[in-house]
N, C-alpha and C positions, 0 to 999 in steps of 0.2 A: 504410457499413460502420463498425462501432464502433472507437473508438480504445482501444488497450491501453496502460495506464500502470502501471509498476511503482513501488512505494514502497521505496526502497533506503537502507540505512544499515549501516555496519560496526559502529556502536556501539549497544548496547541502551539503553533508557530515554530515548530522544529523542522519543518520540511516533510511532513508525513505524506500529504497528498501530492506535493511536488515530487516526492520519491516514487510514489505509486505510478504517477502519470509518466514521468521521464524514464524510470526504469522499464516500465512496460513498453514504451515506444522504442527504447534502446534495444531491448531484447528482440523486438520485431525487426528492427533495422539489421540485426545480426542473424536474420532468417529463422528466428524462433517464433512459431505460431503462438500468439499471446492474447490473453483476455484480461482486461482490467475490470474488476467488479467494484462499483461505487457503493460501499456498505455504510456510508456516512450520510446521515440525513441532511448535512450541510451541502450535499450534492456537488462537491468540488470536482469530482471526476468528470461529470457531464459538462460542467461549466468550462473545464480545461479543454474540452473538445468542441466547444461552441454550441452545446445543447442547453437550452433554457429549461430548467426543471419545472417551470410553470406551464410548459407547453402541453398539448393534449396527447403527445406520444406516450406509448407504454414504457414502463420502466420497472425497477425492482419492487416498488410499492404495489403495482398491479399483480405481480407474481405473488407477493405475500398475502394479498387479498384473495388469492385463488382465482383471479380472473383469466390469467394466461399462464402457460408453462414457462419455466425459466428460459428455455431456448427462444421463446417469442420476444424476449426483451433484449436479445443480442443486437447490437448496432455496429455496422462496419465503420471504419474510419477512412480517411483519405490515404492511409498508409497500408501497404500490403502486410499481411500477417498480423494485423492488429484489430481486435474487436473490443467493444466495451459494453458493459451493462450499467447504465446510469441509474442513480437513485433519483426518484422524482417525487419525493415528499414535498408538499407545497405549504402546509400549514402546521401549526403546533398541535392541532387536533389529530392530523394525519400522523405526525411523529409519535404521538402517544399510542395510536393504533398500531403503528409499525412496531413499536417496542412490545406491546401486549402480545402481538402475534408471535414474535420471536421468542418471548418469554414462555409462551405456551408449548413450544417445541423447539428446543435449542439446536436440534439436528436438521431443521428444514433446509437450511442452505447446504449443509454437508451432503445430504442425500440427493439433492437435486443437482449440485455441482458434479457429483460423481458421474451423472449421465453425460456431462459435457467434457470430461477430462480427456477422453480419447481424441478430441478435436484439437487440443492445444498442447504445446510443450510447457508453457507456464501460465498459471492463472494467478494474478495479483489481486489481493483484496485490500482495498483502502478502508481502514477502520476509523471510527470517530475518535477524538482526543479524550477518551475516557476508558476505564477498564470495566465497564458495566456489561449489560446484556448483549449488545451488538458485538462488542469485542469478544465476549465469551463465545458467541455463536461462530464468529469468524475463526477463532483459534480452534474451535471444535472441528471446523471444516478443513483446516490447514494441515499441510505436512510440516511446515516450518514458519518462522516469523522473523522479520527484520525490525529492529528498534532504532529509529533515527534519534541521534543524540546531538544536541547543541552544547557546545563547551561552555556552559555556565552552571552555576550552583543549582539553580532551580530545576534545570533539565536533568542534571546528574542525580539529584536527590530523588527523582521519581523512578530511577532504575530498579531499586529494590522492590518497589510495589509491582512493577511490570513483571519482574522475574517471579515473584511470589504468585501473582495471578496466573502466569503461564504454568507454574508447577501445579497449582490447584486444578487447572483445566486438564493438564496432562493426567493427573490422578483420577479425575472424575469423568472426563468426557473423551479424551484423546490420548491414549497411552503412547502413541508414536510421535507426538509433537516434539519438534526440535528447534533450537535456535539456529537460524540461518546466519545471523550475524548482527553486530552492533555497527551502525553506520554514523560516522561523524559528519555532521552537516553544518552548513553556514559558517564554515571555518574561515577566519580572517587572520592570516599569519602576521599582519601588521599590528594587531592588537597585543599589548603587553601581556605576558604570561601565557599566551596561547600555546607556545611550544611546550612549556612546562606542564600545563594541564593536559595537553595531548599525550605527552609521554607517560604521565601518571595514569591516564585513562587506559592506555594500551597495557601498562603494567598490571593494572587491577583487573582488566577484563580478558587479558591474554589473547590467544589466537582467534577468539570469536569477534574481534574487531576487524572489519574489512580493511584491507590495505588501501583501497580507494578512499579518498577524502573528498567530500563535496564542498566546494568553496562558496563563500558568499559572493555572488556575482550578479550583475544586472540581467544577464541572459536568463537566469532562473526566476528572477522577480517579474520578468515580462510575461511569464507563462499564463498567469491568471488574466492579465489585461489583453493579451493577444488571443487567448482562448485556443491555444494549441501548444503541444509540447515544445521544449526548447530546440530539439533537433529539427522541428518544422520551421523554426525561425532562422536559426543559423547553426548548422551542424558543426562548424569549426569553432564556435564560441567555447569558452572555458567550461561553462556549466554543462553544455552538451557533451563535450569530450569526457567530462568526469562521469556522467551517467553511462556513457558507452563503455568506459573502462570498468565501472561497477558491473554492468551486464556481462562483460567478458569474464570478470572474476567469478561471478556466480555460475556461468555456464561451465567454466573450467573446473570449478569446485565440484559441481554435480556430475561432470563426466568422470571424475576420479573416484566416485563412490562405488 
């Protein structure tokens, strides 16, 4: 049965969707059958695979409206072993409806994802940059979660809230929820104090920090413009290799459980 991993952050701009898209593609490249679920109304997952959220295709919003089963929203990609479920919220009114439906039953995603888990080795959920209803439902559905962290004061200051939210959800909705790891993203070793902050972060968070570090690199910035994961653009680029290494680290960690 596949493992469900949510990508969670309260702060935008830390590489959350970039991580969901590129980690998912990297797992697939390593022959892991993978599904990426775009659970963020900003629709970043679909855009990253060239899908216009304003098109007439079905997506996660149609599932929440009860128009189609979740499996009907699956979309293959140009990569073997990789499917996505894009969010297709088009307006602010639809986003409010999206939120109301999830609030009415926090376990809708969990119960329906359960029916897909045997198809995949990993299911990656991209959450919005908030700790509200959608993230709560995502963590209720997940086995574990990854927190992308940018090495700045604002990003680090949100960690306590993320951890408290996860503990609340663990106590209320999902007793088996675990931390998969903290992921250091957009790291620029040429910036002063980066190494000191990096060492302090590892010291404070211990072995829950991934060994893999995601660099600040143009190959990752190109993902949203090229509308495809980094390894589709250049598998040998620094950013691509970093996410492949992260995927290997996660696979190895889960094989040892």
